[in-house]
N, CA, C and O atoms as a printed pandas DataFrame, in Angstrom:
     atom_number atom_name residue_name chain_id  residue_number  x_coord  y_coord  z_coord
0              1         N          MET        A               1  161.102  -60.266 -163.794
1              2        CA          MET        A               1  160.526  -61.500 -163.335
2              3         C          MET        A               1  159.010  -61.395 -163.295
3              4         O          MET        A               1  158.441  -60.323 -163.090
4              5         N          SER        A               2  158.384  -62.529 -163.497
5              6        CA          SER        A               2  156.935  -62.542 -163.431
6              7         C          SER        A               2  156.488  -62.633 -161.969
7              8         O          SER        A               2  157.290  -62.874 -161.067
8              9         N          GLN        A               3  155.243  -62.443 -161.776
9             10        CA          GLN        A               3  154.697  -62.505 -160.418
10            11         C          GLN        A               3  154.835  -63.911 -159.839
11            12         O          GLN        A               3  155.086  -64.063 -158.644
12            13         N          GLN        A               4  154.675  -64.935 -160.672
13            14        CA          GLN        A               4  154.816  -66.313 -160.218
14            15         C          GLN        A               4  156.261  -66.594 -159.776
15            16         O          GLN        A               4  156.495  -67.282 -158.782
16            17         N          ASP        A               5  157.213  -66.055 -160.524
17            18        CA          ASP        A               5  158.623  -66.220 -160.154
18            19         C          ASP        A               5  158.919  -65.526 -158.831
19            20         O          ASP        A               5  159.632  -66.059 -157.981
20            21         N          ASP        A               6  158.363  -64.331 -158.671
21            22        CA          ASP        A               6  158.558  -63.588 -157.415
22            23         C          ASP        A               6  157.975  -64.354 -156.235
23            24         O          ASP        A               6  158.591  -64.417 -155.172
24            25         N          LEU        A               7  156.789  -64.937 -156.414
25            26        CA          LEU        A               7  156.159  -65.716 -155.341
26            27         C          LEU        A               7  156.967  -66.964 -155.008
27            28         O          LEU        A               7  157.079  -67.337 -153.841
28            29         N          ALA        A               8  157.528  -67.609 -156.020
29            30        CA          ALA        A               8  158.334  -68.801 -155.788
30            31         C          ALA        A               8  159.592  -68.444 -154.998
31            32         O          ALA        A               8  159.970  -69.163 -154.073
32            33         N          VAL        A               9  160.233  -67.349 -155.356
33            34        CA          VAL        A               9  161.427  -66.910 -154.625
34            35         C          VAL        A               9  161.053  -66.538 -153.198
35            36         O          VAL        A               9  161.786  -66.863 -152.264
36            37         N          LEU        A              10  159.936  -65.869 -153.020
37            38        CA          LEU        A              10  159.480  -65.482 -151.699
38            39         C          LEU        A              10  159.184  -66.711 -150.832
39            40         O          LEU        A              10  159.560  -66.743 -149.660
40            41         N          ARG        A              11  158.525  -67.703 -151.389
41            42        CA          ARG        A              11  158.238  -68.939 -150.649
42            43         C          ARG        A              11  159.535  -69.631 -150.220
43            44         O          ARG        A              11  159.650  -70.125 -149.098
44            45         N          HIS        A              12  160.506  -69.657 -151.137
45            46        CA          HIS        A              12  161.781  -70.283 -150.826
46            47         C          HIS        A              12  162.472  -69.549 -149.682
47            48         O          HIS        A              12  163.028  -70.177 -148.781
48            49         N          ARG        A              13  162.434  -68.208 -149.720
49            50        CA          ARG        A              13  163.068  -67.421 -148.651
50            51         C          ARG        A              13  162.359  -67.620 -147.307
51            52         O          ARG        A              13  163.017  -67.705 -146.270
52            53         N          VAL        A              14  161.039  -67.694 -147.317
53            54        CA          VAL        A              14  160.292  -67.908 -146.084
54            55         C          VAL        A              14  160.599  -69.290 -145.515
55            56         O          VAL        A              14  160.777  -69.439 -144.306
56            57         N          ASP        A              15  160.661  -70.300 -146.383
57            58        CA          ASP        A              15  161.018  -71.650 -145.923
58            59         C          ASP        A              15  162.409  -71.659 -145.314
59            60         O          ASP        A              15  162.638  -72.292 -144.283
60            61         N          GLU        A              16  163.336  -70.958 -145.948
61            62        CA          GLU        A              16  164.701  -70.878 -145.423
62            63         C          GLU        A              16  164.720  -70.172 -144.073
63            64         O          GLU        A              16  165.448  -70.587 -143.171
64            65         N          LEU        A              17  163.935  -69.117 -143.923
65            66        CA          LEU        A              17  163.841  -68.387 -142.662
66            67         C          LEU        A              17  163.289  -69.284 -141.562
67            68         O          LEU        A              17  163.816  -69.297 -140.450
68            69         N          VAL        A              18  162.238  -70.028 -141.861
69            70        CA          VAL        A              18  161.632  -70.934 -140.874
70            71         C          VAL        A              18  162.657  -71.976 -140.438
71            72         O          VAL        A              18  162.755  -72.304 -139.256
72            73         N          GLN        A              19  163.411  -72.489 -141.390
73            74        CA          GLN        A              19  164.425  -73.490 -141.079
74            75         C          GLN        A              19  165.511  -72.902 -140.164
75            76         O          GLN        A              19  165.930  -73.556 -139.208
76            77         N          ARG        A              20  165.957  -71.705 -140.443
77            78        CA          ARG        A              20  167.013  -71.086 -139.627
78            79         C          ARG        A              20  166.502  -70.718 -138.238
79            80         O          ARG        A              20  167.250  -70.819 -137.265
80            81         N          VAL        A              21  165.250  -70.294 -138.125
81            82        CA          VAL        A              21  164.676  -70.002 -136.808
82            83         C          VAL        A              21  164.609  -71.290 -135.990
83            84         O          VAL        A              21  164.879  -71.274 -134.789
84            85         N          GLY        A              22  164.258  -72.389 -136.621
85            86        CA          GLY        A              22  164.237  -73.682 -135.943
86            87         C          GLY        A              22  165.630  -74.063 -135.442
87            88         O          GLY        A              22  165.778  -74.562 -134.326
88            89         N          GLN        A              23  166.649  -73.827 -136.269
89            90        CA          GLN        A              23  168.021  -74.112 -135.845
90            91         C          GLN        A              23  168.416  -73.240 -134.657
91            92         O          GLN        A              23  169.061  -73.709 -133.719
92            93         N          LEU        A              24  168.029  -71.988 -134.705
93            94        CA          LEU        A              24  168.338  -71.058 -133.616
94            95         C          LEU        A              24  167.649  -71.487 -132.329
95            96         O          LEU        A              24  168.259  -71.442 -131.260
96            97         N          GLU        A              25  166.399  -71.898 -132.413
97            98        CA          GLU        A              25  165.674  -72.359 -131.226
98            99         C          GLU        A              25  166.336  -73.594 -130.629
99           100         O          GLU        A              25  166.447  -73.706 -129.408
100          101         N          ARG        A              26  166.781  -74.530 -131.484
101          102        CA          ARG        A              26  167.462  -75.720 -130.974
102          103         C          ARG        A              26  168.777  -75.370 -130.317
103          104         O          ARG        A              26  169.141  -75.965 -129.302
104          105         N          THR        A              27  169.499  -74.411 -130.880
105          106        CA          THR        A              27  170.771  -73.971 -130.295
106          107         C          THR        A              27  170.542  -73.331 -128.928
107          108         O          THR        A              27  171.288  -73.593 -127.985
108          109         N          VAL        A              28  169.524  -72.504 -128.822
109          110        CA          VAL        A              28  169.213  -71.859 -127.551
110          111         C          VAL        A              28  168.803  -72.901 -126.513
111          112         O          VAL        A              28  169.236  -72.833 -125.363
112          113         N          ASP        A              29  167.987  -73.847 -126.903
113          114        CA          ASP        A              29  167.585  -74.914 -125.982
114          115         C          ASP        A              29  168.794  -75.713 -125.509
115          116         O          ASP        A              29  168.894  -76.068 -124.334
116          117         N          ARG        A              30  169.707  -75.992 -126.428
117          118        CA          ARG        A              30  170.915  -76.750 -126.073
118          119         C          ARG        A              30  171.770  -75.952 -125.096
119          120         O          ARG        A              30  172.302  -76.506 -124.134
120          121         N          LEU        A              31  171.904  -74.638 -125.346
121          122        CA          LEU        A              31  172.691  -73.799 -124.431
122          123         C          LEU        A              31  172.063  -73.716 -123.053
123          124         O          LEU        A              31  172.758  -73.739 -122.038
124          125         N          ARG        A              32  170.752  -73.619 -123.027
125          126        CA          ARG        A              32  170.060  -73.592 -121.724
126          127         C          ARG        A              32  170.221  -74.915 -121.000
127          128         O          ARG        A              32  170.379  -74.938 -119.780
128          129         N          GLY        A              33  170.183  -76.011 -121.732
129          130        CA          GLY        A              33  170.346  -77.321 -121.132
130          131         C          GLY        A              33  171.745  -77.540 -120.601
131          132         O          GLY        A              33  171.941  -78.309 -119.660
132          133         N          ALA        A              34  172.735  -76.862 -121.205
133          134        CA          ALA        A              34  174.128  -76.981 -120.761
134          135         C          ALA        A              34  174.435  -75.976 -119.673
135          136         O          ALA        A              34  175.596  -75.786 -119.310
136          137         N          GLY        A              35  173.413  -75.334 -119.152
137          138        CA          GLY        A              35  173.624  -74.334 -118.104
138          139         C          GLY        A              35  174.075  -73.008 -118.659
139          140         O          GLY        A              35  174.468  -72.121 -117.902
140          141         N          GLY        A              36  174.027  -72.854 -119.968
141          142        CA          GLY        A              36  174.422  -71.590 -120.580
142          143         C          GLY        A              36  175.908  -71.346 -120.511
143          144         O          GLY        A              36  176.351  -70.210 -120.681
144          145         N          ARG        A              37  176.707  -72.397 -120.261
145          146        CA          ARG        A              37  178.150  -72.213 -120.150
146          147         C          ARG        A              37  178.800  -72.400 -121.503
147          148         O          ARG        A              37  178.872  -73.504 -122.043
148          149         N          THR        A              38  179.262  -71.304 -122.022
149          150        CA          THR        A              38  180.006  -71.346 -123.272
150          151         C          THR        A              38  181.327  -70.657 -123.041
151          152         O          THR        A              38  181.574  -70.143 -121.950
152          153         N          ASN        A              39  182.156  -70.635 -124.015
153          154        CA          ASN        A              39  183.493  -70.069 -123.865
154          155         C          ASN        A              39  183.451  -68.546 -123.844
155          156         O          ASN        A              39  183.817  -67.900 -124.826
156          157         N          GLY        A              40  183.011  -67.973 -122.736
157          158        CA          GLY        A              40  183.042  -66.523 -122.569
158          159         C          GLY        A              40  182.018  -65.770 -123.380
159          160         O          GLY        A              40  182.116  -64.548 -123.497
160          161         N          SER        A              41  181.051  -66.441 -123.940
161          162        CA          SER        A              41  180.063  -65.723 -124.741
162          163         C          SER        A              41  179.020  -65.077 -123.836
163          164         O          SER        A              41  178.945  -65.375 -122.644
164          165         N          ALA        A              42  178.225  -64.198 -124.413
165          166        CA          ALA        A              42  177.194  -63.492 -123.654
166          167         C          ALA        A              42  176.111  -64.436 -123.168
167          168         O          ALA        A              42  175.393  -64.114 -122.221
168          169         N          ALA        A              43  175.978  -65.613 -123.807
169          170        CA          ALA        A              43  174.922  -66.554 -123.402
170          171         C          ALA        A              43  175.197  -67.122 -122.019
171          172         O          ALA        A              43  174.272  -67.590 -121.356
172          173         N          GLY        A              44  176.461  -67.092 -121.562
173          174        CA          GLY        A              44  176.805  -67.632 -120.262
174          175         C          GLY        A              44  176.531  -66.689 -119.118
175          176         O          GLY        A              44  176.658  -67.084 -117.959
176          177         N          ARG        A              45  176.164  -65.468 -119.399
177          178        CA          ARG        A              45  175.919  -64.489 -118.341
178          179         C          ARG        A              45  174.535  -64.687 -117.748
179          180         O          ARG        A              45  173.572  -65.006 -118.445
180          181         N          ARG        A              46  174.469  -64.489 -116.441
181          182        CA          ARG        A              46  173.174  -64.579 -115.770
182          183         C          ARG        A              46  172.530  -63.203 -115.725
183          184         O          ARG        A              46  173.228  -62.191 -115.672
184          185         N          PRO        A              47  171.205  -63.161 -115.745
185          186        CA          PRO        A              47  170.549  -61.858 -115.610
186          187         C          PRO        A              47  170.785  -61.325 -114.204
187          188         O          PRO        A              47  170.966  -62.106 -113.270
188          189         N          PRO        A              48  170.785  -59.988 -114.039
189          190        CA          PRO        A              48  171.022  -59.436 -112.707
190          191         C          PRO        A              48  169.938  -59.875 -111.728
191          192         O          PRO        A              48  168.773  -60.035 -112.091
192          193         N          GLU        A              49  170.352  -60.065 -110.476
193          194        CA          GLU        A              49  169.392  -60.468 -109.466
194          195         C          GLU        A              49  168.458  -59.312 -109.149
195          196         O          GLU        A              49  168.835  -58.143 -109.218
196          197         N          ARG        A              50  167.237  -59.669 -108.801
197          198        CA          ARG        A              50  166.261  -58.625 -108.485
198          199         C          ARG        A              50  166.586  -58.016 -107.135
199          200         O          ARG        A              50  167.000  -58.711 -106.207
200          201         N          THR        A              51  166.396  -56.723 -107.037
201          202        CA          THR        A              51  166.609  -56.041 -105.771
202          203         C          THR        A              51  165.250  -55.779 -105.128
203          204         O          THR        A              51  164.206  -55.971 -105.751
204          205         N          GLU        A              52  165.280  -55.347 -103.894
205          206        CA          GLU        A              52  164.027  -55.063 -103.200
206          207         C          GLU        A              52  163.350  -53.853 -103.809
207          208         O          GLU        A              52  164.007  -52.951 -104.328
208          209         N          LEU        A              53  162.035  -53.844 -103.740
209          210        CA          LEU        A              53  161.272  -52.705 -104.221
210          211         C          LEU        A              53  161.392  -51.550 -103.245
211          212         O          LEU        A              53  161.463  -51.756 -102.034
212          213         N          VAL        A              54  161.415  -50.349 -103.766
213          214        CA          VAL        A              54  161.486  -49.152 -102.934
214          215         C          VAL        A              54  160.079  -48.591 -102.801
215          216         O          VAL        A              54  159.389  -48.382 -103.799
216          217         N          THR        A              55  159.662  -48.350 -101.580
217          218        CA          THR        A              55  158.337  -47.787 -101.339
218          219         C          THR        A              55  158.423  -46.273 -101.402
219          220         O          THR        A              55  159.265  -45.660 -100.745
220          221         N          ILE        A              56  157.551  -45.677 -102.192
221          222        CA          ILE        A              56  157.507  -44.225 -102.328
222          223         C          ILE        A              56  156.302  -43.737 -101.536
223          224         O          ILE        A              56  155.180  -44.174 -101.791
224          225         N          PRO        A              57  156.516  -42.836 -100.579
225          226        CA          PRO        A              57  155.389  -42.390  -99.744
226          227         C          PRO        A              57  154.390  -41.566 -100.558
227          228         O          PRO        A              57  154.733  -40.992 -101.592
228          229         N          ASP        A              58  153.158  -41.520 -100.072
229          230        CA          ASP        A              58  152.096  -40.788 -100.746
230          231         C          ASP        A              58  152.023  -39.319 -100.339
231          232         O          ASP        A              58  151.179  -38.585 -100.853
232          233         N          VAL        A              59  152.883  -38.878  -99.432
233          234        CA          VAL        A              59  152.842  -37.481  -98.991
234          235         C          VAL        A              59  153.317  -36.592 -100.135
235          236         O          VAL        A              59  154.163  -37.002 -100.930
236          237         N          PRO        A              60  152.776  -35.371 -100.224
237          238        CA          PRO        A              60  153.178  -34.472 -101.307
238          239         C          PRO        A              60  154.655  -34.072 -101.174
239          240         O          PRO        A              60  155.210  -34.035 -100.075
240          241         N          TYR        A              61  155.262  -33.780 -102.306
241          242        CA          TYR        A              61  156.646  -33.308 -102.305
242          243         C          TYR        A              61  156.732  -31.917 -101.704
243          244         O          TYR        A              61  155.770  -31.149 -101.728
244          245         N          ASN        A              62  157.870  -31.616 -101.182
245          246        CA          ASN        A              62  158.137  -30.286 -100.653
246          247         C          ASN        A              62  158.186  -29.318 -101.849
247          248         O          ASN        A              62  158.960  -29.540 -102.780
248          249         N          HIS        A              63  157.384  -28.267 -101.837
249          250        CA          HIS        A              63  157.315  -27.334 -102.957
250          251         C          HIS        A              63  158.623  -26.578 -103.153
251          252         O          HIS        A              63  158.874  -26.057 -104.239
252          253         N          ALA        A              64  159.453  -26.511 -102.131
253          254        CA          ALA        A              64  160.738  -25.830 -102.276
254          255         C          ALA        A              64  161.642  -26.559 -103.272
255          256         O          ALA        A              64  162.555  -25.960 -103.840
256          257         N          LEU        A              65  161.390  -27.835 -103.479
257          258        CA          LEU        A              65  162.186  -28.580 -104.458
258          259         C          LEU        A              65  161.993  -28.045 -105.868
259          260         O          LEU        A              65  162.883  -28.159 -106.711
260          261         N          TRP        A              66  160.835  -27.465 -106.119
261          262        CA          TRP        A              66  160.510  -27.028 -107.480
262          263         C          TRP        A              66  160.738  -25.535 -107.691
263          264         O          TRP        A              66  160.477  -25.030 -108.783
264          265         N          THR        A              67  161.213  -24.821 -106.687
265          266        CA          THR        A              67  161.475  -23.391 -106.836
266          267         C          THR        A              67  162.589  -23.183 -107.846
267          268         O          THR        A              67  163.592  -23.897 -107.827
268          269         N          ASP        A              68  162.420  -22.224 -108.712
269          270        CA          ASP        A              68  163.391  -21.874 -109.762
270          271         C          ASP        A              68  163.636  -23.010 -110.749
271          272         O          ASP        A              68  164.689  -23.049 -111.385
272          273         N          SER        A              69  162.709  -23.913 -110.887
273          274        CA          SER        A              69  162.886  -24.970 -111.881
274          275         C          SER        A              69  162.259  -24.522 -113.200
275          276         O          SER        A              69  161.318  -23.730 -113.219
276          277         N          ASP        A              70  162.791  -25.036 -114.283
277          278        CA          ASP        A              70  162.260  -24.726 -115.603
278          279         C          ASP        A              70  161.215  -25.781 -115.968
279          280         O          ASP        A              70  161.298  -26.928 -115.529
280          281         N          ASP        A              71  160.247  -25.386 -116.762
281          282        CA          ASP        A              71  159.284  -26.348 -117.270
282          283         C          ASP        A              71  159.957  -27.091 -118.411
283          284         O          ASP        A              71  160.313  -26.493 -119.427
284          285         N          GLU        A              72  160.126  -28.367 -118.247
285          286        CA          GLU        A              72  160.868  -29.152 -119.223
286          287         C          GLU        A              72  160.220  -29.048 -120.599
287          288         O          GLU        A              72  159.026  -29.301 -120.759
288          289         N          GLY        A              73  161.006  -28.680 -121.562
289          290        CA          GLY        A              73  160.527  -28.572 -122.929
290          291         C          GLY        A              73  159.921  -27.231 -123.252
291          292         O          GLY        A              73  159.673  -26.930 -124.420
292          293         N          LEU        A              74  159.672  -26.404 -122.227
293          294        CA          LEU        A              74  159.050  -25.104 -122.496
294          295         C          LEU        A              74  160.022  -23.951 -122.280
295          296         O          LEU        A              74  159.698  -22.808 -122.602
296          297         N          GLY        A              75  161.175  -24.222 -121.756
297          298        CA          GLY        A              75  162.149  -23.164 -121.531
298          299         C          GLY        A              75  161.989  -22.509 -120.174
299          300         O          GLY        A              75  161.258  -22.993 -119.311
300          301         N          VAL        A              76  162.684  -21.406 -120.005
301          302        CA          VAL        A              76  162.687  -20.680 -118.742
302          303         C          VAL        A              76  161.348  -19.991 -118.545
303          304         O          VAL        A              76  160.745  -19.508 -119.503
304          305         N          ARG        A              77  160.879  -19.945 -117.292
305          306        CA          ARG        A              77  159.558  -19.466 -116.955
306          307         C          ARG        A              77  159.282  -18.012 -117.437
307          308         O          ARG        A              77  158.174  -17.735 -117.897
308          309         N          ASP        A              78  160.244  -17.100 -117.345
309          310        CA          ASP        A              78  160.005  -15.688 -117.679
310          311         C          ASP        A              78  160.300  -15.365 -119.149
311          312         O          ASP        A              78  160.204  -14.203 -119.545
312          313         N          ARG        A              79  160.648  -16.342 -119.946
313          314        CA          ARG        A              79  160.934  -16.107 -121.347
314          315         C          ARG        A              79  159.933  -16.873 -122.215
315          316         O          ARG        A              79  159.226  -17.759 -121.736
316          317         N          HIS        A              80  159.888  -16.520 -123.475
317          318        CA          HIS        A              80  158.980  -17.206 -124.390
318          319         C          HIS        A              80  159.598  -18.527 -124.848
319          320         O          HIS        A              80  160.818  -18.674 -124.923
320          321         N          ALA        A              81  158.734  -19.462 -125.143
321          322        CA          ALA        A              81  159.196  -20.739 -125.665
322          323         C          ALA        A              81  159.714  -20.509 -127.092
323          324         O          ALA        A              81  159.201  -19.650 -127.809
324          325         N          PRO        A              82  160.707  -21.258 -127.489
325          326        CA          PRO        A              82  161.257  -21.077 -128.846
326          327         C          PRO        A              82  160.279  -21.401 -129.920
327          328         O          PRO        A              82  160.602  -21.294 -131.102
């Protein structure tokens, strides 16, 4: 194919893509307008409710928590890394 033919095919595909995205947007808008209630599809599910935030104190961690721990990705402390 010539370059002009390739460009014509590409333009046609892009136009088709734009048209299908428009159809998808209209379908999503319609589903949202209907309350998202469909016959058991995933669109009818509600997002999980937000839970309360957990406050993490600024005090340092107890160093005993880290005793005998390995350095992640480096292997065991007394051996060489692979």
